[in-house]
N, CA and C atoms as a LAMMPS dump frame, in Angstrom:
ITEM: TIMESTEP
0
ITEM: NUMBER OF ATOMS
417
ITEM: BOX BOUNDS ff ff ff
-5.0000000000000000e+02 5.0000000000000000e+02
-5.0000000000000000e+02 5.0000000000000000e+02
-5.0000000000000000e+02 5.0000000000000000e+02
ITEM: ATOMS id mol type element x y z
1 1 1 N -348.125 331.786 -137.715
2 1 2 C -348.312 333.163 -138.097
3 1 3 C -349.632 333.341 -138.838
4 2 1 N -349.678 332.9 -140.103
5 2 2 C -350.897 333.047 -140.883
6 2 3 C -351.233 331.725 -141.55
7 3 1 N -352.523 331.476 -141.669
8 3 2 C -353.008 330.266 -142.337
9 3 3 C -353.73 330.654 -143.614
10 4 1 N -353.496 329.856 -144.67
11 4 2 C -354.14 330.099 -145.957
12 4 3 C -354.698 328.787 -146.477
13 5 1 N -355.721 328.89 -147.308
14 5 2 C -356.275 327.719 -147.996
15 5 3 C -356.228 328.003 -149.483
16 6 1 N -355.667 327.039 -150.248
17 6 2 C -355.561 327.176 -151.697
18 6 3 C -356.234 325.986 -152.35
19 7 1 N -356.777 326.243 -153.526
20 7 2 C -357.327 325.148 -154.338
21 7 3 C -356.673 325.27 -155.704
22 8 1 N -355.812 324.258 -156.027
23 8 2 C -355.078 324.264 -157.281
24 8 3 C -355.393 322.96 -158.005
25 9 1 N -355.949 323.034 -159.207
26 9 2 C -356.342 321.863 -160.012
27 9 3 C -357.197 320.898 -159.187
28 10 1 N -358.207 321.416 -158.524
29 10 2 C -359.138 320.64 -157.699
30 10 3 C -358.465 319.969 -156.502
31 11 1 N -357.259 320.36 -156.133
32 11 2 C -356.585 319.849 -154.939
33 11 3 C -356.565 320.954 -153.887
34 12 1 N -356.944 320.616 -152.653
35 12 2 C -356.965 321.576 -151.561
36 12 3 C -355.651 321.53 -150.797
37 13 1 N -355.129 322.715 -150.475
38 13 2 C -353.886 322.826 -149.735
39 13 3 C -354.105 323.765 -148.558
40 14 1 N -353.639 323.335 -147.374
41 14 2 C -353.642 324.196 -146.193
42 14 3 C -352.205 324.623 -145.976
43 15 1 N -351.98 325.934 -146.033
44 15 2 C -350.627 326.474 -145.924
45 15 3 C -350.566 327.366 -144.694
46 16 1 N -349.534 327.115 -143.879
47 16 2 C -349.306 327.936 -142.689
48 16 3 C -347.916 328.547 -142.817
49 17 1 N -347.854 329.869 -142.703
50 17 2 C -346.573 330.569 -142.714
51 17 3 C -346.049 330.553 -141.286
52 18 1 N -344.903 329.88 -141.075
53 18 2 C -344.346 329.738 -139.74
54 18 3 C -343.444 330.904 -139.367
55 19 1 N -342.562 331.319 -140.287
56 19 2 C -341.69 332.456 -140.013
57 19 3 C -341.279 333.098 -141.327
58 20 1 N -340.918 334.356 -141.215
59 20 2 C -340.509 335.1 -142.395
60 20 3 C -339.398 336.055 -141.997
61 21 1 N -338.2 335.835 -142.517
62 21 2 C -337.061 336.708 -142.243
63 21 3 C -336.366 337.007 -143.556
64 22 1 N -336.374 338.289 -143.937
65 22 2 C -335.749 338.676 -145.206
66 22 3 C -336.472 338.005 -146.359
67 23 1 N -335.7 337.239 -147.179
68 23 2 C -336.328 336.535 -148.297
69 23 3 C -336.461 335.029 -148.033
70 24 1 N -336.292 334.585 -146.777
71 24 2 C -336.462 333.182 -146.39
72 24 3 C -337.777 333.023 -145.615
73 25 1 N -338.592 332.067 -146.045
74 25 2 C -339.892 331.832 -145.406
75 25 3 C -339.995 330.349 -145.061
76 26 1 N -340.372 330.058 -143.82
77 26 2 C -340.654 328.677 -143.401
78 26 3 C -342.163 328.506 -143.447
79 27 1 N -342.613 327.504 -144.236
80 27 2 C -344.04 327.245 -144.363
81 27 3 C -344.333 325.776 -144.105
82 28 1 N -345.589 325.486 -143.85
83 28 2 C -346.064 324.118 -143.666
84 28 3 C -347.241 323.925 -144.608
85 29 1 N -347.118 322.944 -145.537
86 29 2 C -348.171 322.665 -146.512
87 29 3 C -348.737 321.287 -146.211
88 30 1 N -350.012 321.224 -145.833
89 30 2 C -350.698 319.977 -145.482
90 30 3 C -349.874 319.145 -144.499
91 31 1 N -349.245 319.808 -143.5
92 31 2 C -348.499 319.116 -142.453
93 31 3 C -347.033 318.917 -142.758
94 32 1 N -346.555 319.188 -143.963
95 32 2 C -345.154 319.023 -144.335
96 32 3 C -344.46 320.384 -144.326
97 33 1 N -343.296 320.455 -143.661
98 33 2 C -342.578 321.723 -143.542
99 33 3 C -341.658 321.938 -144.727
100 34 1 N -341.569 323.201 -145.157
101 34 2 C -340.696 323.595 -146.264
102 34 3 C -340.044 324.93 -145.914
103 35 1 N -338.82 325.13 -146.452
104 35 2 C -338.173 326.431 -146.379
105 35 3 C -338.096 326.945 -147.8
106 36 1 N -338.636 328.134 -147.991
107 36 2 C -338.737 328.699 -149.337
108 36 3 C -337.901 329.964 -149.392
109 37 1 N -337.119 330.096 -150.477
110 37 2 C -336.346 331.307 -150.688
111 37 3 C -337.011 332.09 -151.807
112 38 1 N -337.374 333.326 -151.491
113 38 2 C -338.027 334.166 -152.493
114 38 3 C -336.975 334.806 -153.385
115 39 1 N -337.342 335.114 -154.628
116 39 2 C -336.416 335.758 -155.55
117 39 3 C -336.052 337.159 -155.076
118 40 1 N -337.046 337.911 -154.62
119 40 2 C -336.81 339.273 -154.139
120 40 3 C -337.386 339.411 -152.747
121 41 1 N -336.727 340.236 -151.949
122 41 2 C -337.216 340.489 -150.605
123 41 3 C -338.498 341.321 -150.694
124 42 1 N -339.457 340.982 -149.856
125 42 2 C -340.706 341.732 -149.844
126 42 3 C -340.44 343.102 -149.252
127 43 1 N -340.818 344.122 -149.969
128 43 2 C -340.603 345.486 -149.502
129 43 3 C -341.876 345.995 -148.852
130 44 1 N -341.695 346.669 -147.743
131 44 2 C -342.826 347.286 -147.067
132 44 3 C -343.227 348.523 -147.858
133 45 1 N -344.492 348.606 -148.178
134 45 2 C -344.955 349.793 -148.893
135 45 3 C -345.205 350.903 -147.888
136 46 1 N -344.813 352.081 -148.257
137 46 2 C -345.007 353.236 -147.395
138 46 3 C -346.231 353.996 -147.886
139 47 1 N -346.927 354.56 -146.95
140 47 2 C -348.067 355.378 -147.312
141 47 3 C -347.555 356.631 -148.004
142 48 1 N -348.062 356.928 -149.194
143 48 2 C -347.548 358.104 -149.899
144 48 3 C -347.932 359.388 -149.175
145 49 1 N -347.057 360.35 -149.264
146 49 2 C -347.32 361.659 -148.688
147 49 3 C -347.74 362.58 -149.822
148 50 1 N -348.938 363.11 -149.699
149 50 2 C -349.432 364.01 -150.727
150 50 3 C -348.935 365.418 -150.415
151 51 1 N -348.288 366.005 -151.378
152 51 2 C -347.766 367.355 -151.208
153 51 3 C -348.48 368.243 -152.2
154 52 1 N -349.067 369.295 -151.686
155 52 2 C -349.811 370.221 -152.534
156 52 3 C -348.899 371.385 -152.867
157 53 1 N -348.71 371.62 -154.158
158 53 2 C -347.818 372.7 -154.551
159 53 3 C -348.511 374.043 -154.365
160 54 1 N -347.715 375.054 -154.175
161 54 2 C -348.249 376.405 -153.98
162 54 3 C -348.902 376.881 -155.268
163 55 1 N -349.896 377.712 -155.107
164 55 2 C -350.605 378.27 -156.251
165 55 3 C -349.66 379.137 -157.067
166 56 1 N -349.795 379.089 -158.369
167 56 2 C -348.933 379.865 -159.258
168 56 3 C -349.344 381.333 -159.302
169 57 1 N -350.603 381.626 -158.962
170 57 2 C -351.07 383.006 -159.002
171 57 3 C -351.573 383.42 -157.626
172 58 1 N -351.485 384.691 -157.311
173 58 2 C -351.943 385.14 -155.999
174 58 3 C -353.465 385.076 -155.901
175 59 1 N -353.95 385.015 -154.67
176 59 2 C -355.391 384.982 -154.447
177 59 3 C -355.997 386.294 -154.923
178 60 1 N -357.131 386.171 -155.61
179 60 2 C -357.795 387.363 -156.116
180 60 3 C -358.888 387.786 -155.149
181 61 1 N -358.923 389.052 -154.766
182 61 2 C -359.991 389.507 -153.877
183 61 3 C -361.325 389.538 -154.618
184 62 1 N -362.41 389.521 -153.841
185 62 2 C -363.723 389.617 -154.444
186 62 3 C -363.856 390.972 -155.116
187 63 1 N -364.478 390.996 -156.285
188 63 2 C -364.616 392.232 -157.033
189 63 3 C -365.782 393.046 -156.481
190 64 1 N -365.547 394.314 -156.263
191 64 2 C -366.584 395.226 -155.795
192 64 3 C -366.727 396.312 -156.843
193 65 1 N -367.963 396.618 -157.2
194 65 2 C -368.218 397.665 -158.172
195 65 3 C -368.05 399.016 -157.467
196 66 1 N -366.999 399.789 -157.785
197 66 2 C -366.758 401.033 -157.061
198 66 3 C -367.831 402.091 -157.311
199 67 1 N -368.55 402.008 -158.428
200 67 2 C -369.58 402.997 -158.734
201 67 3 C -370.889 402.691 -158.006
202 68 1 N -371.052 401.5 -157.521
203 68 2 C -372.288 401.09 -156.862
204 68 3 C -372.421 401.774 -155.507
205 69 1 N -373.644 402.179 -155.146
206 69 2 C -373.897 402.796 -153.854
207 69 3 C -373.947 401.75 -152.753
208 70 1 N -374.542 400.583 -153.042
209 70 2 C -374.665 399.515 -152.044
210 70 3 C -373.634 398.435 -152.329
211 71 1 N -373.046 397.939 -151.275
212 71 2 C -372.104 396.831 -151.392
213 71 3 C -372.664 395.668 -150.594
214 72 1 N -372.737 394.517 -151.237
215 72 2 C -373.205 393.306 -150.559
216 72 3 C -372.02 392.382 -150.37
217 73 1 N -371.887 391.88 -149.153
218 73 2 C -370.782 390.971 -148.838
219 73 3 C -371.371 389.579 -148.665
220 74 1 N -370.856 388.637 -149.475
221 74 2 C -371.349 387.265 -149.484
222 74 3 C -370.329 386.335 -148.843
223 75 1 N -370.793 385.198 -148.381
224 75 2 C -369.917 384.197 -147.783
225 75 3 C -369.058 383.558 -148.873
226 76 1 N -367.722 383.56 -148.715
227 76 2 C -366.864 382.952 -149.738
228 76 3 C -366.9 381.426 -149.727
229 77 1 N -367.304 380.813 -148.601
230 77 2 C -367.399 379.357 -148.506
231 77 3 C -368.343 378.984 -147.368
232 78 1 N -368.852 377.761 -147.351
233 78 2 C -369.766 377.364 -146.283
234 78 3 C -369.043 377.268 -144.949
235 79 1 N -369.75 377.618 -143.879
236 79 2 C -369.137 377.546 -142.563
237 79 3 C -370.075 378.047 -141.487
238 80 1 N -369.491 378.453 -140.376
239 80 2 C -370.244 378.907 -139.217
240 80 3 C -369.718 380.28 -138.794
241 81 1 N -370.638 381.21 -138.504
242 81 2 C -370.241 382.538 -138.064
243 81 3 C -369.797 382.443 -136.61
244 82 1 N -368.535 382.786 -136.342
245 82 2 C -368.006 382.705 -134.976
246 82 3 C -368.255 384.002 -134.211
247 83 1 N -367.979 385.141 -134.857
248 83 2 C -368.195 386.428 -134.188
249 83 3 C -368.426 387.512 -135.228
250 84 1 N -369.147 388.552 -134.806
251 84 2 C -369.397 389.712 -135.66
252 84 3 C -368.86 390.926 -134.91
253 85 1 N -367.979 391.678 -135.571
254 85 2 C -367.322 392.791 -134.887
255 85 3 C -367.906 394.155 -135.264
256 86 1 N -369.053 394.183 -135.932
257 86 2 C -369.703 395.436 -136.327
258 86 3 C -371.17 395.385 -135.956
259 87 1 N -371.842 396.537 -136.071
260 87 2 C -373.296 396.571 -135.88
261 87 3 C -373.877 397.557 -136.885
262 88 1 N -375.182 397.497 -137.095
263 88 2 C -375.837 398.371 -138.055
264 88 3 C -375.6 399.82 -137.649
265 89 1 N -375.205 400.644 -138.644
266 89 2 C -374.94 402.059 -138.404
267 89 3 C -373.467 402.374 -138.235
268 90 1 N -372.619 401.361 -138.061
269 90 2 C -371.183 401.603 -137.899
270 90 3 C -370.57 402.112 -139.193
271 91 1 N -369.651 403.054 -139.056
272 91 2 C -368.856 403.542 -140.188
273 91 3 C -367.606 402.665 -140.251
274 92 1 N -367.37 402.041 -141.396
275 92 2 C -366.186 401.18 -141.525
276 92 3 C -365.305 401.678 -142.655
277 93 1 N -364.05 401.316 -142.593
278 93 2 C -363.079 401.687 -143.614
279 93 3 C -362.609 400.429 -144.336
280 94 1 N -362.003 400.64 -145.491
281 94 2 C -361.449 399.523 -146.256
282 94 3 C -360.413 398.8 -145.403
283 95 1 N -360.509 397.46 -145.329
284 95 2 C -359.567 396.65 -144.563
285 95 3 C -360.01 396.339 -143.149
286 96 1 N -361.137 396.956 -142.691
287 96 2 C -361.644 396.657 -141.353
288 96 3 C -362.204 395.239 -141.3
289 97 1 N -362.007 394.565 -140.166
290 97 2 C -362.549 393.22 -139.973
291 97 3 C -364.04 393.321 -139.671
292 98 1 N -364.85 392.546 -140.392
293 98 2 C -366.3 392.581 -140.221
294 98 3 C -366.797 391.425 -139.361
295 99 1 N -366.325 390.221 -139.681
296 99 2 C -366.752 389.047 -138.932
297 99 3 C -365.736 387.937 -139.108
298 100 1 N -365.883 386.887 -138.29
299 100 2 C -365.008 385.713 -138.379
300 100 3 C -365.88 384.53 -138.779
301 101 1 N -365.479 383.865 -139.855
302 101 2 C -366.195 382.712 -140.395
303 101 3 C -365.334 381.476 -140.201
304 102 1 N -365.856 380.466 -139.491
305 102 2 C -365.124 379.211 -139.329
306 102 3 C -365.547 378.282 -140.452
307 103 1 N -364.562 377.827 -141.236
308 103 2 C -364.821 376.917 -142.339
309 103 3 C -363.682 375.913 -142.39
310 104 1 N -364.001 374.643 -142.433
311 104 2 C -363.014 373.57 -142.494
312 104 3 C -362.024 373.669 -141.342
313 105 1 N -362.537 373.97 -140.133
314 105 2 C -361.759 374.068 -138.905
315 105 3 C -360.705 375.173 -138.951
316 106 1 N -360.957 376.184 -139.775
317 106 2 C -360.072 377.338 -139.849
318 106 3 C -360.903 378.596 -139.663
319 107 1 N -360.332 379.565 -138.979
320 107 2 C -361.012 380.84 -138.795
321 107 3 C -360.612 381.779 -139.931
322 108 1 N -361.617 382.311 -140.642
323 108 2 C -361.388 383.206 -141.768
324 108 3 C -361.945 384.577 -141.42
325 109 1 N -361.086 385.602 -141.425
326 109 2 C -361.543 386.966 -141.179
327 109 3 C -362.112 387.534 -142.461
328 110 1 N -363.342 387.986 -142.414
329 110 2 C -363.97 388.628 -143.556
330 110 3 C -363.753 390.126 -143.363
331 111 1 N -363.062 390.75 -144.326
332 111 2 C -362.719 392.16 -144.187
333 111 3 C -363.443 392.986 -145.237
334 112 1 N -363.577 394.294 -144.937
335 112 2 C -364.245 395.208 -145.858
336 112 3 C -363.317 395.536 -147.015
337 113 1 N -363.847 395.469 -148.234
338 113 2 C -363.053 395.806 -149.406
339 113 3 C -363.25 397.25 -149.825
340 114 1 N -364.244 397.899 -149.213
341 114 2 C -364.391 399.333 -149.387
342 114 3 C -365.128 399.873 -148.181
343 115 1 N -364.921 401.134 -147.902
344 115 2 C -365.52 401.743 -146.727
345 115 3 C -366.992 402.052 -146.938
346 116 1 N -367.688 402.359 -145.843
347 116 2 C -369.094 402.715 -145.914
348 116 3 C -369.757 402.58 -144.569
349 117 1 N -371.09 402.653 -144.596
350 117 2 C -371.891 402.515 -143.391
351 117 3 C -372.621 401.187 -143.458
352 118 1 N -372.623 400.439 -142.369
353 118 2 C -373.305 399.146 -142.319
354 118 3 C -374.812 399.411 -142.289
355 119 1 N -375.546 398.916 -143.318
356 119 2 C -376.993 399.117 -143.376
357 119 3 C -377.763 397.875 -142.946
358 120 1 N -377.161 396.688 -143.079
359 120 2 C -377.862 395.462 -142.684
360 120 3 C -376.857 394.361 -142.399
361 121 1 N -377.165 393.564 -141.384
362 121 2 C -376.396 392.36 -141.065
363 121 3 C -377.383 391.212 -141.114
364 122 1 N -377.154 390.273 -142.027
365 122 2 C -378.102 389.19 -142.283
366 122 3 C -377.779 387.893 -141.538
367 123 1 N -376.748 387.906 -140.696
368 123 2 C -376.351 386.696 -139.973
369 123 3 C -376.142 387.035 -138.507
370 124 1 N -376.041 385.991 -137.686
371 124 2 C -375.739 386.176 -136.272
372 124 3 C -374.685 385.156 -135.858
373 125 1 N -374.024 385.398 -134.739
374 125 2 C -372.978 384.492 -134.261
375 125 3 C -373.565 383.107 -134.02
376 126 1 N -372.864 382.081 -134.463
377 126 2 C -373.306 380.699 -134.303
378 126 3 C -374.106 380.178 -135.48
379 127 1 N -374.509 381.043 -136.384
380 127 2 C -375.334 380.646 -137.53
381 127 3 C -374.495 379.946 -138.593
382 128 1 N -375.075 378.924 -139.202
383 128 2 C -374.437 378.223 -140.308
384 128 3 C -374.78 378.951 -141.608
385 129 1 N -373.799 379.117 -142.49
386 129 2 C -374.031 379.76 -143.781
387 129 3 C -373.479 378.883 -144.893
388 130 1 N -374.041 379.062 -146.063
389 130 2 C -373.569 378.363 -147.254
390 130 3 C -372.763 379.337 -148.107
391 131 1 N -372.059 378.8 -149.082
392 131 2 C -371.302 379.657 -149.983
393 131 3 C -372.271 380.578 -150.71
394 132 1 N -371.9 381.833 -150.867
395 132 2 C -372.67 382.875 -151.549
396 132 3 C -373.905 383.328 -150.782
397 133 1 N -374.036 382.981 -149.497
398 133 2 C -375.113 383.547 -148.674
399 133 3 C -374.773 385.01 -148.389
400 134 1 N -375.796 385.87 -148.387
401 134 2 C -375.601 387.288 -148.099
402 134 3 C -375.307 387.464 -146.612
403 135 1 N -374.202 388.13 -146.294
404 135 2 C -373.802 388.337 -144.913
405 135 3 C -374.11 389.762 -144.438
406 136 1 N -373.58 390.749 -145.172
407 136 2 C -373.639 392.136 -144.728
408 136 3 C -373.891 393.044 -145.931
409 137 1 N -374.613 394.157 -145.684
410 137 2 C -374.819 395.18 -146.709
411 137 3 C -374.231 396.487 -146.218
412 138 1 N -373.51 397.161 -147.106
413 138 2 C -372.906 398.472 -146.798
414 138 3 C -373.456 399.507 -147.77
415 139 1 N -373.436 400.752 -147.345
416 139 2 C -373.863 401.832 -148.237
417 139 3 C -372.814 402.917 -148.217
């Protein structure tokens, strides 16, 4: 099965594990066979399963200044722009889907948090963006 080499008090030992069943092991040390009984059976370790608990508080939307005339929409995380569902001059309402951002192999819909007219689109489909990159401007 397996071969090992040990050096104990300047003496070399060649150990071969012949069989292992439960807590009984047949080994060969420097050509001499032995049957060894272990005190405890070797337990197979299992890979731990990491479980992430649910957040205690709900997700907070991005804050928009309601008194501001211009609204700038920034990327919430780094990713790739998959599609843009608006164009400059479009009138949008609160909750309308603006674009789809792929991040960490997930598609994230970026939605309008307040209505207005699209004045500028700073990205295009397929473009890579970083967190806090300016995506869209509304007025």
